[in-house]
C-alpha positions in Angstrom: -7.3 166.9 -59.2 -7.6 169.1 -62.3 -10.1 167.2 -63.2 -12.5 167.8 -61.0 -12.5 171.7 -62.5 -13.6 170.1 -66.0 -16.4 167.9 -64.3 -19.9 168.5 -65.5 -22.2 170.4 -63.2 -25.7 171.2 -63.4 -27.8 173.8 -61.3 -31.6 172.9 -60.7 -33.3 175.8 -58.9 -36.3 177.3 -59.7 -35.2 180.9 -58.2 -33.0 182.9 -60.6 -30.9 184.7 -57.9 -29.8 181.3 -56.5 -28.8 180.1 -59.3 -26.4 183.2 -60.2 -25.1 182.8 -57.2 -24.0 179.2 -57.4 -22.7 179.7 -60.9 -20.5 182.7 -59.8 -19.5 180.5 -56.6 -18.2 177.7 -58.9 -16.5 179.7 -61.5 -14.8 181.5 -59.0 -13.2 178.2 -57.5 -12.2 177.6 -61.2 -15.3 175.3 -62.5 -15.6 175.7 -65.9 -18.1 173.5 -67.2 -21.1 174.5 -65.1 -24.7 174.7 -66.6 -28.1 175.6 -65.2 -31.9 175.7 -65.7 -35.0 177.3 -63.9 -37.2 175.0 -65.6 -37.2 171.2 -63.4 -38.9 169.5 -66.6 -35.5 170.4 -68.8 -33.3 168.2 -66.3 -34.1 164.4 -67.8 -33.2 165.8 -71.6 -30.2 168.0 -70.5 -28.9 165.0 -68.6 -29.3 162.1 -71.5 -27.5 165.0 -73.4 -24.5 165.8 -71.1 -24.3 163.0 -68.6 -23.4 165.3 -65.7 -20.8 164.5 -63.1 -22.8 166.6 -60.6 -26.5 167.9 -60.4 -27.1 170.5 -57.5 -31.0 170.2 -57.3 -33.3 171.8 -55.4 -36.5 170.2 -53.8 -39.2 172.7 -53.9 -40.2 173.6 -57.2 -43.3 174.2 -59.6 -43.8 171.6 -62.5 -42.1 169.2 -60.9 -40.6 168.5 -57.5 -37.0 167.5 -56.7 -38.1 164.2 -55.9 -40.1 163.7 -59.0 -36.4 164.6 -61.1 -34.5 162.0 -58.7 -37.3 159.8 -60.4 -36.9 160.6 -63.9 -32.8 160.3 -63.3 -33.4 156.7 -62.2 -35.4 155.7 -65.2 -32.6 157.2 -67.3 -29.8 155.5 -65.1 -31.2 152.5 -63.5 -27.7 150.6 -63.0 -25.3 153.4 -62.5 -24.6 156.1 -60.0 -26.6 159.3 -60.3 -24.6 162.1 -58.6 -27.3 164.3 -57.1 -26.7 166.8 -54.3 -30.1 168.3 -52.8 -30.0 172.0 -52.1 -32.7 172.9 -49.6 -34.0 175.2 -47.2 -36.1 172.5 -45.0 -33.7 171.0 -42.3 -36.2 168.3 -41.0 -35.3 164.8 -40.7 -38.1 163.6 -42.6 -37.1 165.8 -45.7 -33.5 164.3 -45.8 -34.4 160.9 -45.6 -37.4 161.2 -48.3 -34.5 162.7 -50.2 -32.1 159.7 -49.2 -34.4 157.4 -50.4 -35.0 158.8 -53.5 -31.4 158.9 -54.3 -29.5 162.2 -53.0 -26.1 161.4 -51.9 -25.5 164.6 -49.8 -27.4 168.1 -49.0 -26.4 171.7 -49.1 -28.5 173.9 -46.5 -30.1 177.2 -47.3 -28.6 179.6 -46.8 -25.3 177.7 -47.4 -21.6 178.6 -46.2 -19.2 179.0 -49.3 -16.6 176.6 -48.0 -18.9 174.2 -47.0 -20.7 174.3 -49.9 -17.3 174.1 -52.0 -16.2 171.0 -50.0 -19.5 168.9 -50.4 -19.4 169.9 -54.0 -15.8 168.5 -54.0 -16.2 165.6 -51.9 -18.5 164.6 -54.5 -17.3 165.1 -57.4 -13.9 163.3 -56.0 -16.2 160.3 -55.4 -18.2 160.9 -58.6 -14.8 160.4 -61.0 -13.5 157.9 -59.1 -16.7 155.7 -59.5 -16.4 156.7 -63.3 -13.1 155.4 -63.4 -13.8 152.2 -61.6 -16.7 151.6 -63.8 -14.2 152.3 -67.1 -12.1 150.2 -65.6 -14.3 147.0 -65.3 -15.5 147.8 -68.2 -11.9 147.5 -69.9 -11.4 144.2 -68.2 -14.5 142.7 -69.0 -13.6 143.4 -72.7 -10.4 141.8 -72.0 -12.2 138.6 -70.5 -14.4 138.7 -73.3 -11.3 138.8 -76.1 -9.5 135.9 -74.0 -12.5 133.6 -73.7 -13.0 134.0 -77.8 -9.4 133.4 -78.4 -9.6 129.9 -75.8 -12.8 129.1 -77.7 -11.1 129.4 -81.1 -8.1 127.8 -80.1 -10.0 124.9 -78.7 -12.2 125.0 -82.2 -9.0 124.8 -84.4 -7.7 122.1 -82.0 -10.6 119.7 -83.0 -10.8 121.2 -86.4 -7.4 120.0 -87.1 -8.1 116.4 -84.7 -10.7 116.0 -87.8 -8.4 116.7 -90.2 -6.0 114.1 -88.9 -8.3 111.3 -89.3 -9.1 113.0 -92.7 -5.5 113.1 -94.0 -5.1 109.5 -93.8 -7.5 108.9 -96.9 -7.9 112.2 -98.0 -4.7 114.3 -99.0 -6.0 117.8 -98.4 -8.8 117.1 -95.4 -10.8 119.5 -96.9 -13.9 117.2 -96.7 -14.3 117.9 -93.1 -14.6 122.1 -93.9 -17.2 121.1 -96.8 -19.3 118.8 -94.7 -19.0 120.8 -91.3 -20.3 124.2 -93.2 -23.0 122.0 -94.9 -24.2 120.4 -91.8 -24.6 123.9 -90.3 -26.5 125.3 -93.4 -28.9 122.0 -93.2 -29.1 122.2 -89.3 -30.2 126.0 -89.5 -32.4 125.2 -92.7 -33.9 122.2 -90.5 -35.1 124.8 -87.6 -32.0 124.5 -85.6 -31.1 127.8 -83.5 -27.8 129.7 -84.8 -25.7 129.0 -81.7 -26.8 125.2 -81.8 -26.1 125.4 -85.5 -22.6 126.5 -85.0 -22.1 124.2 -82.2 -23.0 121.5 -85.1 -20.3 123.1 -87.3 -17.4 122.6 -84.6 -18.6 119.1 -83.7 -19.1 117.5 -87.0 -15.4 117.8 -88.2 -14.5 114.7 -85.7 -17.3 112.8 -87.1 -15.0 110.1 -88.3 -12.0 110.7 -85.8 -12.5 106.9 -84.9 -10.8 106.1 -88.2 -7.6 106.6 -86.5 -8.2 103.0 -84.9 -8.7 101.3 -88.5 -5.7 99.7 -90.5 -4.3 101.4 -93.6 -4.7 98.4 -94.9 -8.4 98.2 -94.8 -8.9 102.1 -94.7 -6.7 102.7 -97.7 -7.6 99.7 -99.8 -8.6 100.4 -103.2 -10.8 97.7 -104.0 -14.0 96.5 -102.4 -13.8 95.6 -98.5 -14.2 92.1 -97.9 -17.0 90.9 -95.1 -14.6 90.7 -92.2 -12.9 94.0 -93.5 -15.9 95.8 -93.8 -16.8 94.6 -90.4 -13.6 96.1 -88.7 -14.0 99.4 -90.9 -17.5 99.6 -89.0 -16.0 100.1 -85.9 -14.7 103.6 -86.5 -17.7 104.8 -85.1 -18.1 103.5 -82.0 -14.3 104.3 -81.6 -15.2 107.7 -82.4 -17.5 108.1 -79.7 -15.7 106.0 -77.1 -12.2 108.9 -78.0 -14.9 111.9 -77.7 -16.7 110.5 -75.1 -16.2 111.4 -71.0 -16.2 115.2 -71.4 -19.3 117.6 -69.9 -19.3 119.9 -72.9 -21.9 120.4 -75.3 -19.0 120.7 -77.5 -17.9 117.5 -77.1 -21.1 115.6 -76.4 -22.4 116.5 -79.3 -19.0 115.4 -81.5 -19.4 111.9 -79.8 -23.2 111.7 -80.7 -22.6 112.3 -84.2 -19.4 110.3 -84.4 -21.5 107.2 -83.3 -24.8 107.7 -85.3 -23.7 109.3 -88.7 -23.8 106.2 -90.1 -27.4 105.0 -89.0 -30.0 105.1 -91.6 -33.6 106.3 -91.6 -35.1 102.8 -92.5 -33.0 101.0 -89.2 -30.2 99.4 -91.7 -27.3 101.4 -90.3 -25.0 100.9 -88.1 -23.8 100.4 -85.1 -27.0 100.1 -83.3 -29.6 99.9 -85.8 -31.3 103.2 -84.6 -34.6 104.3 -86.7 -36.0 107.3 -87.7 -36.1 109.9 -85.1 -34.0 107.7 -82.6 -31.1 108.9 -84.5 -30.5 112.2 -83.0 -30.8 115.5 -85.6 -27.3 116.4 -85.4 -26.3 112.9 -86.4 -29.4 113.0 -89.2 -27.8 116.4 -90.8 -24.2 114.9 -91.1 -25.3 111.7 -92.5 -26.9 113.6 -95.9 -23.9 116.4 -95.8 -21.1 113.8 -95.3 -22.4 111.3 -98.5 -23.3 113.9 -100.5 -19.3 115.6 -100.0 -18.2 112.0 -100.4 -19.8 111.6 -103.7 -18.5 114.7 -105.2 -15.2 114.1 -104.2 -12.5 112.0 -105.9 -11.0 109.4 -103.7 -8.4 107.2 -104.5 -10.9 104.6 -105.2 -13.4 106.7 -106.9 -13.8 109.4 -109.6 -16.0 112.4 -108.2 -19.7 112.0 -108.9 -21.6 115.1 -111.3 -23.7 116.8 -108.5 -26.6 116.4 -110.3 -26.3 112.4 -109.9 -25.6 112.7 -106.5 -28.7 114.5 -105.9 -30.9 111.9 -107.5 -28.8 109.5 -104.9 -29.9 111.1 -102.2 -33.7 112.0 -102.9 -33.8 108.3 -104.3 -32.5 107.1 -100.9 -34.9 109.3 -98.7 -36.9 107.6 -96.3 -33.9 104.5 -96.7 -30.8 106.1 -95.9 -32.0 109.7 -95.1 -34.5 111.7 -93.6 -37.1 112.6 -96.0 -37.5 116.0 -94.3 -33.9 116.8 -94.5 -33.6 115.7 -98.1 -36.0 118.3 -99.0 -34.0 120.8 -97.2 -31.2 119.8 -98.7 -32.1 120.4 -102.4 -33.9 123.7 -101.2 -30.5 124.8 -99.6 -28.3 123.6 -102.5 -27.2 126.5 -104.8 -25.3 127.7 -101.4 -24.0 124.2 -100.7 -22.5 124.5 -104.1 -21.0 128.0 -103.3 -19.5 126.5 -100.2 -18.1 123.3 -102.4 -16.6 126.1 -104.9 -14.8 127.9 -102.4 -13.1 125.0 -100.7 -13.0 123.0 -103.8 -10.5 119.9 -103.6 -7.0 121.1 -105.8 -7.6 118.1 -108.2 -7.6 118.9 -111.3 -8.9 115.5 -112.0 -11.6 115.8 -109.9 -15.4 116.4 -112.0 -16.8 119.6 -111.6 -20.0 118.9 -113.7 -23.3 120.4 -112.0 
């Protein structure tokens, strides 16, 4: 293996003649990356800089013994194969066992036979390089698994967003409503103290909040005028329909999406639907989506209404704080309003007649 000859080897021995002899032997055998030191205190620094493929290490040295050097190397590479071949004039079993326990992989007994030493060095380097290859292959495989997992997650989330848009397309030509309100929801969730991971889950679950509209007849969903009592009763069933569509799967994403579909029309004072939940009985995710959904609905033109100016929508939400909306979330929504408006502008409806008044 040509790669063996380019392996990095460090000789550590306090006796200069031993170092010179070992260097000559290695270079004569074709090894061209040979380093050495007579001071064991330099080993940790040298290893950190060069990551040697093999360390030929004496045991009995001043300042630091070979055992202490091996302990330092373990601290540098706690989870890696540290390639140490011990050079020792002590053939007793106690020393050998202690060296093995300290991390040594093999021994060369002084005075050493040249051919035996070269064969042991070669064997250790072959193991070291094979270890490196397996480690690198595992690293590549892990990266491919991460990429594939991310690809699957991205695909899943894209399907979810498109399902949400499928419902929105029935009463909104572009489906941009779910993009805006889901980004508003993520932003408000973060402001409310959600972790980044939980808020991202909310970003991907909230687009399905109105999936239950799939079960509402067009004659009701697209009616330009006010719904009568019976029609409104049917319209309100979209929350339960959506929750049922999304229920039954154990993933956090689907559980959250089902919960949001069911609770985003509940109101803080208990006058909402379908279950008349009150205050913090309503899940935080449902309360967040309630504000973001209403804000975007008010500021967006629909077949039955013009878009409200932002200031009027903000006033409406403030006036309904403590009745429809969570008072704390209402305040947070106002605090992050500039960022919400940036999102609104970035994903604006392509409708020249829509009001953009602040």
